[in-house]
LUMKOLVO-78688 format. One record per atom (N, C-alpha, C): atom name; residue in one letter; residue number from 1; x, y, z. Coordinates in nm, 3 decimals, padded with zeros to 5 digits. Example, Ala and Ser with C-alpha at 12.3 -4.5 7.8 and 13.67 -1.06 7.14 Angstrom:
<pts>
+------+-------+------+---------+---------+---------+
| baza | lolum | vomi |    east |   north |      up |
+------+-------+------+---------+---------+---------+
|    N |     A |    1 |  01.319 | -00.569 |  00.780 |
|   CA |     A |    1 |  01.230 | -00.450 |  00.780 |
|    C |     A |    1 |  01.320 | -00.330 |  00.780 |
|    N |     S |    2 |  01.285 | -00.225 |  00.708 |
|   CA |     S |    2 |  01.367 | -00.106 |  00.714 |
|    C |     S |    2 |  01.290 |  00.003 |  00.787 |
+------+-------+------+---------+---------+---------+
</pts>
This chain:
<pts>
+------+-------+------+---------+---------+---------+
| baza | lolum | vomi |    east |   north |      up |
+------+-------+------+---------+---------+---------+
|    N |     M |    1 | -05.711 | -16.479 |  10.407 |
|   CA |     M |    1 | -05.615 | -16.370 |  10.394 |
|    C |     M |    1 | -05.519 | -16.367 |  10.513 |
|    N |     R |    2 | -05.570 | -16.399 |  10.630 |
|   CA |     R |    2 | -05.487 | -16.398 |  10.750 |
|    C |     R |    2 | -05.371 | -16.498 |  10.736 |
|    N |     Q |    3 | -05.398 | -16.614 |  10.682 |
|   CA |     Q |    3 | -05.293 | -16.715 |  10.663 |
|    C |     Q |    3 | -05.188 | -16.668 |  10.562 |
|    N |     T |    4 | -05.231 | -16.596 |  10.461 |
|   CA |     T |    4 | -05.138 | -16.542 |  10.361 |
|    C |     T |    4 | -05.044 | -16.441 |  10.427 |
|    N |     I |    5 | -05.098 | -16.357 |  10.511 |
|   CA |     I |    5 | -05.017 | -16.257 |  10.581 |
|    C |     I |    5 | -04.920 | -16.325 |  10.677 |
|    N |     R |    6 | -04.969 | -16.425 |  10.750 |
|   CA |     R |    6 | -04.881 | -16.498 |  10.842 |
|    C |     R |    6 | -04.769 | -16.569 |  10.765 |
|    N |     A |    7 | -04.805 | -16.632 |  10.655 |
|   CA |     A |    7 | -04.704 | -16.701 |  10.574 |
|    C |     A |    7 | -04.599 | -16.602 |  10.525 |
|    N |     A |    8 | -04.643 | -16.485 |  10.480 |
|   CA |     A |    8 | -04.550 | -16.382 |  10.432 |
|    C |     A |    8 | -04.458 | -16.336 |  10.544 |
|    N |     L |    9 | -04.512 | -16.318 |  10.663 |
|   CA |     L |    9 | -04.431 | -16.274 |  10.777 |
|    C |     L |    9 | -04.327 | -16.379 |  10.814 |
|    N |     V |   10 | -04.366 | -16.506 |  10.814 |
|   CA |     V |   10 | -04.271 | -16.614 |  10.846 |
|    C |     V |   10 | -04.164 | -16.622 |  10.738 |
|    N |     Y |   11 | -04.204 | -16.617 |  10.613 |
|   CA |     Y |   11 | -04.111 | -16.622 |  10.500 |
|    C |     Y |   11 | -04.011 | -16.507 |  10.509 |
|    N |     F |   12 | -04.062 | -16.387 |  10.528 |
|   CA |     F |   12 | -03.978 | -16.269 |  10.545 |
|    C |     F |   12 | -03.881 | -16.287 |  10.661 |
|    N |     A |   13 | -03.931 | -16.333 |  10.776 |
|   CA |     A |   13 | -03.847 | -16.346 |  10.895 |
|    C |     A |   13 | -03.735 | -16.447 |  10.874 |
|    N |     I |   14 | -03.766 | -16.560 |  10.812 |
|   CA |     I |   14 | -03.662 | -16.661 |  10.789 |
|    C |     I |   14 | -03.555 | -16.608 |  10.696 |
|    N |     V |   15 | -03.596 | -16.551 |  10.584 |
|   CA |     V |   15 | -03.500 | -16.506 |  10.483 |
|    C |     V |   15 | -03.421 | -16.385 |  10.533 |
|    N |     M |   16 | -03.488 | -16.288 |  10.591 |
|   CA |     M |   16 | -03.415 | -16.169 |  10.637 |
|    C |     M |   16 | -03.329 | -16.201 |  10.759 |
|    N |     G |   17 | -03.376 | -16.289 |  10.846 |
|   CA |     G |   17 | -03.295 | -16.331 |  10.960 |
|    C |     G |   17 | -03.168 | -16.401 |  10.914 |
|    N |     S |   18 | -03.182 | -16.486 |  10.815 |
|   CA |     S |   18 | -03.065 | -16.555 |  10.759 |
|    C |     S |   18 | -02.971 | -16.455 |  10.693 |
|    N |     G |   19 | -03.026 | -16.359 |  10.621 |
|   CA |     G |   19 | -02.945 | -16.256 |  10.558 |
|    C |     G |   19 | -02.870 | -16.173 |  10.660 |
|    N |     F |   20 | -02.936 | -16.143 |  10.770 |
|   CA |     F |   20 | -02.870 | -16.068 |  10.876 |
|    C |     F |   20 | -02.756 | -16.149 |  10.936 |
|    N |     A |   21 | -02.781 | -16.277 |  10.963 |
|   CA |     A |   21 | -02.677 | -16.363 |  11.019 |
|    C |     A |   21 | -02.558 | -16.375 |  10.924 |
|    N |     L |   22 | -02.586 | -16.390 |  10.796 |
|   CA |     L |   22 | -02.477 | -16.398 |  10.699 |
|    C |     L |   22 | -02.401 | -16.265 |  10.689 |
|    N |     G |   23 | -02.473 | -16.155 |  10.704 |
|   CA |     G |   23 | -02.409 | -16.023 |  10.700 |
|    C |     G |   23 | -02.310 | -16.004 |  10.814 |
|    N |     V |   24 | -02.341 | -16.065 |  10.929 |
|   CA |     V |   24 | -02.252 | -16.057 |  11.044 |
|    C |     V |   24 | -02.120 | -16.128 |  11.013 |
|    N |     I |   25 | -02.125 | -16.228 |  10.928 |
|   CA |     I |   25 | -02.002 | -16.297 |  10.885 |
|    C |     I |   25 | -01.938 | -16.223 |  10.767 |
|    N |     R |   26 | -02.020 | -16.183 |  10.671 |
|   CA |     R |   26 | -01.970 | -16.122 |  10.548 |
|    C |     R |   26 | -01.894 | -15.993 |  10.573 |
|    N |     V |   27 | -01.952 | -15.902 |  10.648 |
|   CA |     V |   27 | -01.893 | -15.768 |  10.663 |
|    C |     V |   27 | -01.757 | -15.771 |  10.733 |
|    N |     P |   28 | -01.743 | -15.831 |  10.850 |
|   CA |     P |   28 | -01.611 | -15.823 |  10.915 |
|    C |     P |   28 | -01.507 | -15.921 |  10.860 |
|    N |     F |   29 | -01.551 | -16.033 |  10.803 |
|   CA |     F |   29 | -01.454 | -16.135 |  10.762 |
|    C |     F |   29 | -01.427 | -16.140 |  10.612 |
|    N |     L |   30 | -01.533 | -16.132 |  10.531 |
|   CA |     L |   30 | -01.514 | -16.145 |  10.387 |
|    C |     L |   30 | -01.482 | -16.013 |  10.318 |
|    N |     V |   31 | -01.552 | -15.908 |  10.353 |
|   CA |     V |   31 | -01.533 | -15.780 |  10.283 |
|    C |     V |   31 | -01.387 | -15.732 |  10.290 |
|    N |     P |   32 | -01.321 | -15.735 |  10.406 |
|   CA |     P |   32 | -01.182 | -15.689 |  10.407 |
|    C |     P |   32 | -01.088 | -15.776 |  10.323 |
|    N |     R |   33 | -01.122 | -15.901 |  10.303 |
|   CA |     R |   33 | -01.033 | -15.992 |  10.230 |
|    C |     R |   33 | -01.057 | -15.993 |  10.079 |
|    N |     I |   34 | -01.185 | -15.991 |  10.039 |
|   CA |     I |   34 | -01.214 | -16.005 |  09.896 |
|    C |     I |   34 | -01.291 | -15.887 |  09.838 |
|    N |     G |   35 | -01.328 | -15.792 |  09.919 |
|   CA |     G |   35 | -01.401 | -15.675 |  09.872 |
|    C |     G |   35 | -01.551 | -15.695 |  09.882 |
|    N |     E |   36 | -01.621 | -15.582 |  09.881 |
|   CA |     E |   36 | -01.766 | -15.586 |  09.901 |
|    C |     E |   36 | -01.838 | -15.660 |  09.789 |
|    N |     R |   37 | -01.802 | -15.631 |  09.664 |
|   CA |     R |   37 | -01.870 | -15.695 |  09.551 |
|    C |     R |   37 | -01.862 | -15.847 |  09.561 |
|    N |     W |   38 | -01.740 | -15.899 |  09.577 |
|   CA |     W |   38 | -01.722 | -16.044 |  09.578 |
|    C |     W |   38 | -01.782 | -16.107 |  09.703 |
|    N |     A |   39 | -01.778 | -16.037 |  09.814 |
|   CA |     A |   39 | -01.839 | -16.089 |  09.937 |
|    C |     A |   39 | -01.991 | -16.101 |  09.920 |
|    N |     E |   40 | -02.052 | -15.998 |  09.862 |
|   CA |     E |   40 | -02.197 | -16.003 |  09.838 |
|    C |     E |   40 | -02.231 | -16.113 |  09.738 |
|    N |     L |   41 | -02.153 | -16.124 |  09.632 |
|   CA |     L |   41 | -02.179 | -16.228 |  09.533 |
|    C |     L |   41 | -02.160 | -16.368 |  09.591 |
|    N |     A |   42 | -02.065 | -16.385 |  09.681 |
|   CA |     A |   42 | -02.044 | -16.514 |  09.746 |
|    C |     A |   42 | -02.161 | -16.552 |  09.836 |
|    N |     E |   43 | -02.228 | -16.453 |  09.892 |
|   CA |     E |   43 | -02.342 | -16.477 |  09.980 |
|    C |     E |   43 | -02.469 | -16.515 |  09.902 |
|    N |     M |   44 | -02.479 | -16.472 |  09.779 |
|   CA |     M |   44 | -02.603 | -16.489 |  09.702 |
|    C |     M |   44 | -02.647 | -16.635 |  09.685 |
|    N |     P |   45 | -02.558 | -16.729 |  09.652 |
|   CA |     P |   45 | -02.605 | -16.867 |  09.639 |
|    C |     P |   45 | -02.659 | -16.925 |  09.770 |
|    N |     V |   46 | -02.598 | -16.885 |  09.880 |
|   CA |     V |   46 | -02.647 | -16.930 |  10.011 |
|    C |     V |   46 | -02.787 | -16.876 |  10.034 |
|    N |     M |   47 | -02.807 | -16.748 |  10.003 |
|   CA |     M |   47 | -02.939 | -16.687 |  10.020 |
|    C |     M |   47 | -03.041 | -16.750 |  09.926 |
|    N |     A |   48 | -03.000 | -16.786 |  09.806 |
|   CA |     A |   48 | -03.092 | -16.853 |  09.713 |
|    C |     A |   48 | -03.137 | -16.986 |  09.773 |
|    N |     G |   49 | -03.046 | -17.057 |  09.836 |
|   CA |     G |   49 | -03.084 | -17.183 |  09.902 |
|    C |     G |   49 | -03.180 | -17.159 |  10.018 |
|    N |     V |   50 | -03.153 | -17.056 |  10.097 |
|   CA |     V |   50 | -03.243 | -17.022 |  10.208 |
|    C |     V |   50 | -03.382 | -16.989 |  10.155 |
|    N |     I |   51 | -03.388 | -16.911 |  10.049 |
|   CA |     I |   51 | -03.516 | -16.874 |  09.988 |
|    C |     I |   51 | -03.591 | -16.998 |  09.942 |
|    N |     Y |   52 | -03.521 | -17.088 |  09.875 |
|   CA |     Y |   52 | -03.583 | -17.212 |  09.825 |
|    C |     Y |   52 | -03.644 | -17.293 |  09.940 |
|    N |     F |   53 | -03.566 | -17.316 |  10.044 |
|   CA |     F |   53 | -03.615 | -17.396 |  10.156 |
|    C |     F |   53 | -03.722 | -17.324 |  10.237 |
|    N |     A |   54 | -03.709 | -17.193 |  10.255 |
|   CA |     A |   54 | -03.810 | -17.117 |  10.330 |
|    C |     A |   54 | -03.944 | -17.117 |  10.256 |
|    N |     A |   55 | -03.941 | -17.108 |  10.124 |
|   CA |     A |   55 | -04.065 | -17.112 |  10.046 |
|    C |     A |   55 | -04.133 | -17.248 |  10.063 |
|    N |     G |   56 | -04.056 | -17.354 |  10.059 |
|   CA |     G |   56 | -04.113 | -17.487 |  10.081 |
|    C |     G |   56 | -04.172 | -17.501 |  10.220 |
|    N |     L |   57 | -04.104 | -17.445 |  10.318 |
|   CA |     L |   57 | -04.152 | -17.452 |  10.456 |
|    C |     L |   57 | -04.286 | -17.381 |  10.472 |
|    N |     I |   58 | -04.299 | -17.261 |  10.416 |
|   CA |     I |   58 | -04.426 | -17.191 |  10.434 |
|    C |     I |   58 | -04.539 | -17.259 |  10.359 |
|    N |     L |   59 | -04.508 | -17.323 |  10.247 |
|   CA |     L |   59 | -04.612 | -17.396 |  10.174 |
|    C |     L |   59 | -04.661 | -17.516 |  10.255 |
|    N |     R |   60 | -04.570 | -17.581 |  10.328 |
|   CA |     R |   60 | -04.611 | -17.694 |  10.413 |
|    C |     R |   60 | -04.681 | -17.646 |  10.539 |
|    N |     R |   61 | -04.630 | -17.540 |  10.598 |
|   CA |     R |   61 | -04.684 | -17.492 |  10.726 |
|    C |     R |   61 | -04.817 | -17.418 |  10.710 |
|    N |     F |   62 | -04.837 | -17.356 |  10.594 |
|   CA |     F |   62 | -04.958 | -17.279 |  10.570 |
|    C |     F |   62 | -05.027 | -17.333 |  10.444 |
|    N |     P |   63 | -05.097 | -17.446 |  10.456 |
|   CA |     P |   63 | -05.160 | -17.506 |  10.337 |
|    C |     P |   63 | -05.264 | -17.415 |  10.271 |
|    N |     A |   64 | -05.314 | -17.316 |  10.343 |
|   CA |     A |   64 | -05.413 | -17.225 |  10.286 |
|    C |     A |   64 | -05.354 | -17.141 |  10.172 |
|    N |     I |   65 | -05.222 | -17.129 |  10.163 |
|   CA |     I |   65 | -05.163 | -17.049 |  10.056 |
|    C |     I |   65 | -05.124 | -17.135 |  09.935 |
|    N |     A |   66 | -05.164 | -17.261 |  09.937 |
|   CA |     A |   66 | -05.126 | -17.353 |  09.828 |
|    C |     A |   66 | -05.213 | -17.334 |  09.704 |
|    N |     S |   67 | -05.224 | -17.210 |  09.662 |
|   CA |     S |   67 | -05.291 | -17.178 |  09.536 |
|    C |     S |   67 | -05.203 | -17.074 |  09.465 |
|    N |     P |   68 | -05.213 | -17.066 |  09.334 |
|   CA |     P |   68 | -05.127 | -16.971 |  09.262 |
|    C |     P |   68 | -05.137 | -16.827 |  09.314 |
|    N |     G |   69 | -05.257 | -16.778 |  09.332 |
|   CA |     G |   69 | -05.274 | -16.640 |  09.375 |
|    C |     G |   69 | -05.224 | -16.614 |  09.515 |
|    N |     R |   70 | -05.257 | -16.702 |  09.607 |
|   CA |     R |   70 | -05.214 | -16.681 |  09.745 |
|    C |     R |   70 | -05.064 | -16.699 |  09.764 |
|    N |     S |   71 | -05.007 | -16.794 |  09.691 |
|   CA |     S |   71 | -04.862 | -16.811 |  09.703 |
|    C |     S |   71 | -04.788 | -16.689 |  09.647 |
|    N |     L |   72 | -04.838 | -16.633 |  09.539 |
|   CA |     L |   72 | -04.779 | -16.510 |  09.485 |
|    C |     L |   72 | -04.799 | -16.393 |  09.582 |
|    N |     A |   73 | -04.917 | -16.385 |  09.640 |
|   CA |     A |   73 | -04.945 | -16.276 |  09.735 |
|    C |     A |   73 | -04.850 | -16.286 |  09.854 |
|    N |     A |   74 | -04.829 | -16.405 |  09.906 |
|   CA |     A |   74 | -04.737 | -16.423 |  10.020 |
|    C |     A |   74 | -04.595 | -16.382 |  09.980 |
|    N |     G |   75 | -04.552 | -16.422 |  09.862 |
|   CA |     G |   75 | -04.417 | -16.388 |  09.817 |
|    C |     G |   75 | -04.398 | -16.239 |  09.797 |
|    N |     F |   76 | -04.495 | -16.174 |  09.735 |
|   CA |     F |   76 | -04.480 | -16.031 |  09.709 |
|    C |     F |   76 | -04.499 | -15.947 |  09.836 |
|    N |     L |   77 | -04.582 | -15.995 |  09.928 |
|   CA |     L |   77 | -04.593 | -15.925 |  10.057 |
|    C |     L |   77 | -04.462 | -15.937 |  10.134 |
|    N |     A |   78 | -04.401 | -16.055 |  10.132 |
|   CA |     A |   78 | -04.271 | -16.073 |  10.197 |
|    C |     A |   78 | -04.166 | -15.984 |  10.131 |
|    N |     L |   79 | -04.171 | -15.972 |  09.998 |
|   CA |     L |   79 | -04.080 | -15.883 |  09.927 |
|    C |     L |   79 | -04.097 | -15.738 |  09.973 |
|    N |     A |   80 | -04.221 | -15.694 |  09.983 |
|   CA |     A |   80 | -04.247 | -15.557 |  10.027 |
|    C |     A |   80 | -04.192 | -15.533 |  10.167 |
|    N |     L |   81 | -04.210 | -15.630 |  10.255 |
|   CA |     L |   81 | -04.156 | -15.619 |  10.390 |
|    C |     L |   81 | -04.003 | -15.613 |  10.388 |
|    N |     A |   82 | -03.943 | -15.697 |  10.305 |
|   CA |     A |   82 | -03.796 | -15.701 |  10.297 |
|    C |     A |   82 | -03.739 | -15.570 |  10.244 |
|    N |     V |   83 | -03.799 | -15.517 |  10.140 |
|   CA |     V |   83 | -03.750 | -15.392 |  10.082 |
|    C |     V |   83 | -03.769 | -15.278 |  10.182 |
|    N |     A |   84 | -03.884 | -15.273 |  10.247 |
|   CA |     A |   84 | -03.909 | -15.168 |  10.346 |
|    C |     A |   84 | -03.809 | -15.178 |  10.461 |
|    N |     A |   85 | -03.783 | -15.300 |  10.508 |
|   CA |     A |   85 | -03.689 | -15.318 |  10.618 |
|    C |     A |   85 | -03.548 | -15.277 |  10.577 |
|    N |     E |   86 | -03.506 | -15.320 |  10.459 |
|   CA |     E |   86 | -03.370 | -15.286 |  10.416 |
|    C |     E |   86 | -03.354 | -15.137 |  10.396 |
|    N |     M |   87 | -03.448 | -15.074 |  10.331 |
|   CA |     M |   87 | -03.438 | -14.930 |  10.308 |
|    C |     M |   87 | -03.442 | -14.854 |  10.439 |
|    N |     G |   88 | -03.530 | -14.894 |  10.528 |
|   CA |     G |   88 | -03.540 | -14.828 |  10.657 |
|    C |     G |   88 | -03.412 | -14.840 |  10.738 |
|    N |     L |   89 | -03.357 | -14.961 |  10.741 |
|   CA |     L |   89 | -03.233 | -14.981 |  10.815 |
|    C |     L |   89 | -03.116 | -14.909 |  10.750 |
|    N |     A |   90 | -03.112 | -14.908 |  10.619 |
|   CA |     A |   90 | -03.003 | -14.839 |  10.549 |
|    C |     A |   90 | -03.004 | -14.690 |  10.581 |
|    N |     V |   91 | -03.120 | -14.632 |  10.579 |
|   CA |     V |   91 | -03.132 | -14.489 |  10.607 |
|    C |     V |   91 | -03.102 | -14.461 |  10.754 |
|    N |     A |   92 | -03.154 | -14.545 |  10.843 |
|   CA |     A |   92 | -03.136 | -14.522 |  10.986 |
|    C |     A |   92 | -02.993 | -14.550 |  11.033 |
|    N |     L |   93 | -02.934 | -14.659 |  10.986 |
|   CA |     L |   93 | -02.803 | -14.700 |  11.037 |
|    C |     L |   93 | -02.686 | -14.638 |  10.963 |
|    N |     Q |   94 | -02.704 | -14.605 |  10.837 |
|   CA |     Q |   94 | -02.593 | -14.554 |  10.759 |
|    C |     Q |   94 | -02.598 | -14.403 |  10.740 |
|    N |     S |   95 | -02.694 | -14.339 |  10.798 |
|   CA |     S |   95 | -02.709 | -14.193 |  10.788 |
|    C |     S |   95 | -02.702 | -14.145 |  10.643 |
|    N |     Q |   96 | -02.768 | -14.219 |  10.554 |
|   CA |     Q |   96 | -02.776 | -14.180 |  10.415 |
|    C |     Q |   96 | -02.922 | -14.158 |  10.378 |
|    N |     T |   97 | -02.942 | -14.077 |  10.278 |
|   CA |     T |   97 | -03.077 | -14.068 |  10.224 |
|    C |     T |   97 | -03.102 | -14.195 |  10.142 |
|    N |     L |   98 | -03.226 | -14.218 |  10.108 |
|   CA |     L |   98 | -03.261 | -14.336 |  10.029 |
|    C |     L |   98 | -03.190 | -14.333 |  09.894 |
|    N |     I |   99 | -03.186 | -14.218 |  09.830 |
|   CA |     I |   99 | -03.119 | -14.203 |  09.700 |
|    C |     I |   99 | -02.969 | -14.231 |  09.714 |
|    N |     E |  100 | -02.906 | -14.178 |  09.819 |
|   CA |     E |  100 | -02.764 | -14.204 |  09.841 |
|    C |     E |  100 | -02.738 | -14.353 |  09.861 |
|    N |     Y |  101 | -02.824 | -14.419 |  09.934 |
|   CA |     Y |  101 | -02.808 | -14.562 |  09.957 |
|    C |     Y |  101 | -02.818 | -14.640 |  09.826 |
|    N |     I |  102 | -02.918 | -14.611 |  09.747 |
|   CA |     I |  102 | -02.936 | -14.681 |  09.620 |
|    C |     I |  102 | -02.816 | -14.656 |  09.528 |
|    N |     N |  103 | -02.771 | -14.533 |  09.522 |
|   CA |     N |  103 | -02.656 | -14.499 |  09.437 |
|    C |     N |  103 | -02.525 | -14.561 |  09.487 |
|    N |     S |  104 | -02.517 | -14.591 |  09.615 |
|   CA |     S |  104 | -02.394 | -14.648 |  09.671 |
|    C |     S |  104 | -02.381 | -14.798 |  09.644 |
|    N |     R |  105 | -02.488 | -14.862 |  09.600 |
|   CA |     R |  105 | -02.483 | -15.006 |  09.574 |
|    C |     R |  105 | -02.392 | -15.036 |  09.455 |
|    N |     D |  106 | -02.318 | -15.145 |  09.466 |
|   CA |     D |  106 | -02.234 | -15.191 |  09.356 |
|    C |     D |  106 | -02.324 | -15.230 |  09.239 |
|    N |     K |  107 | -02.286 | -15.191 |  09.120 |
|   CA |     K |  107 | -02.372 | -15.217 |  09.003 |
|    C |     K |  107 | -02.386 | -15.366 |  08.973 |
|    N |     V |  108 | -02.279 | -15.442 |  08.990 |
|   CA |     V |  108 | -02.284 | -15.585 |  08.959 |
|    C |     V |  108 | -02.360 | -15.661 |  09.068 |
|    N |     S |  109 | -02.312 | -15.654 |  09.192 |
|   CA |     S |  109 | -02.379 | -15.730 |  09.298 |
|    C |     S |  109 | -02.518 | -15.673 |  09.325 |
|    N |     G |  110 | -02.537 | -15.544 |  09.304 |
|   CA |     G |  110 | -02.671 | -15.485 |  09.320 |
|    C |     G |  110 | -02.769 | -15.539 |  09.218 |
|    N |     S |  111 | -02.723 | -15.559 |  09.095 |
|   CA |     S |  111 | -02.810 | -15.616 |  08.991 |
|    C |     S |  111 | -02.847 | -15.760 |  09.022 |
|    N |     V |  112 | -02.749 | -15.836 |  09.069 |
|   CA |     V |  112 | -02.777 | -15.975 |  09.107 |
|    C |     V |  112 | -02.872 | -15.977 |  09.227 |
|    N |     Y |  113 | -02.854 | -15.884 |  09.319 |
|   CA |     Y |  113 | -02.941 | -15.875 |  09.436 |
|    C |     Y |  113 | -03.085 | -15.847 |  09.394 |
|    N |     I |  114 | -03.105 | -15.758 |  09.300 |
|   CA |     I |  114 | -03.241 | -15.728 |  09.252 |
|    C |     I |  114 | -03.303 | -15.853 |  09.190 |
|    N |     A |  115 | -03.224 | -15.926 |  09.112 |
|   CA |     A |  115 | -03.275 | -16.051 |  09.054 |
|    C |     A |  115 | -03.311 | -16.150 |  09.164 |
|    N |     L |  116 | -03.230 | -16.157 |  09.269 |
|   CA |     L |  116 | -03.260 | -16.248 |  09.380 |
|    C |     L |  116 | -03.385 | -16.205 |  09.456 |
|    N |     L |  117 | -03.409 | -16.075 |  09.464 |
|   CA |     L |  117 | -03.533 | -16.027 |  09.526 |
|    C |     L |  117 | -03.655 | -16.074 |  09.446 |
|    N |     L |  118 | -03.645 | -16.072 |  09.315 |
|   CA |     L |  118 | -03.756 | -16.121 |  09.233 |
|    C |     L |  118 | -03.775 | -16.271 |  09.251 |
|    N |     V |  119 | -03.665 | -16.344 |  09.262 |
|   CA |     V |  119 | -03.674 | -16.488 |  09.291 |
|    C |     V |  119 | -03.741 | -16.509 |  09.427 |
|    N |     F |  120 | -03.703 | -16.427 |  09.524 |
|   CA |     F |  120 | -03.763 | -16.433 |  09.657 |
|    C |     F |  120 | -03.915 | -16.417 |  09.649 |
|    N |     A |  121 | -03.960 | -16.319 |  09.573 |
|   CA |     A |  121 | -04.104 | -16.294 |  09.560 |
|    C |     A |  121 | -04.176 | -16.409 |  09.489 |
|    N |     M |  122 | -04.111 | -16.468 |  09.391 |
|   CA |     M |  122 | -04.175 | -16.571 |  09.308 |
|    C |     M |  122 | -04.160 | -16.713 |  09.363 |
|    N |     M |  123 | -04.067 | -16.736 |  09.452 |
|   CA |     M |  123 | -04.035 | -16.873 |  09.493 |
|    C |     M |  123 | -04.152 | -16.950 |  09.554 |
|    N |     P |  124 | -04.238 | -16.891 |  09.637 |
|   CA |     P |  124 | -04.351 | -16.971 |  09.684 |
|    C |     P |  124 | -04.436 | -17.024 |  09.568 |
|    N |     R |  125 | -04.457 | -16.942 |  09.468 |
|   CA |     R |  125 | -04.533 | -16.987 |  09.350 |
|    C |     R |  125 | -04.455 | -17.091 |  09.271 |
|    N |     L |  126 | -04.326 | -17.072 |  09.255 |
|   CA |     L |  126 | -04.244 | -17.168 |  09.181 |
|    C |     L |  126 | -04.239 | -17.303 |  09.254 |
|    N |     R |  127 | -04.227 | -17.299 |  09.385 |
|   CA |     R |  127 | -04.226 | -17.424 |  09.463 |
|    C |     R |  127 | -04.363 | -17.490 |  09.459 |
|    N |     L |  128 | -04.468 | -17.412 |  09.455 |
|   CA |     L |  128 | -04.604 | -17.468 |  09.446 |
|    C |     L |  128 | -04.617 | -17.543 |  09.314 |
|    N |     R |  129 | -04.571 | -17.483 |  09.207 |
|   CA |     R |  129 | -04.578 | -17.546 |  09.075 |
|    C |     R |  129 | -04.498 | -17.674 |  09.073 |
|    N |     A |  130 | -04.381 | -17.672 |  09.134 |
|   CA |     A |  130 | -04.293 | -17.789 |  09.134 |
|    C |     A |  130 | -04.353 | -17.906 |  09.212 |
|    N |     S |  131 | -04.431 | -17.876 |  09.313 |
|   CA |     S |  131 | -04.489 | -17.983 |  09.394 |
|    C |     S |  131 | -04.620 | -18.036 |  09.336 |
|    N |     S |  132 | -04.672 | -17.971 |  09.233 |
|   CA |     S |  132 | -04.799 | -18.015 |  09.173 |
|    C |     S |  132 | -04.780 | -18.136 |  09.084 |
+------+-------+------+---------+---------+---------+
</pts>
């Protein structure tokens, strides 16, 4: 179980760190030029690539999670950490309630983002299957 938790923490850190770095570029440079929706949508394929490679990395670095159940557990634990971090930061930094933050999300890019979160949770299991 300890290896599953460590794998989830590393997976979360890589993906969220990359998302933060991309946000530093997206917000000041892309949003004013193409708008929030298109800037977020432009970032999504890059994040999908990060998710794909990060899932492969944790499967190699933590061989103990190379089973269907453990790889899913690592992915969903990382998802829980990501959602908690995003909601916490949104409430703390944007002075909004959680409901206000959720309602402020763009319907199109927000829907794609939710789908990408599910991919994030499932990718360690999907990469495990692909390597079998």
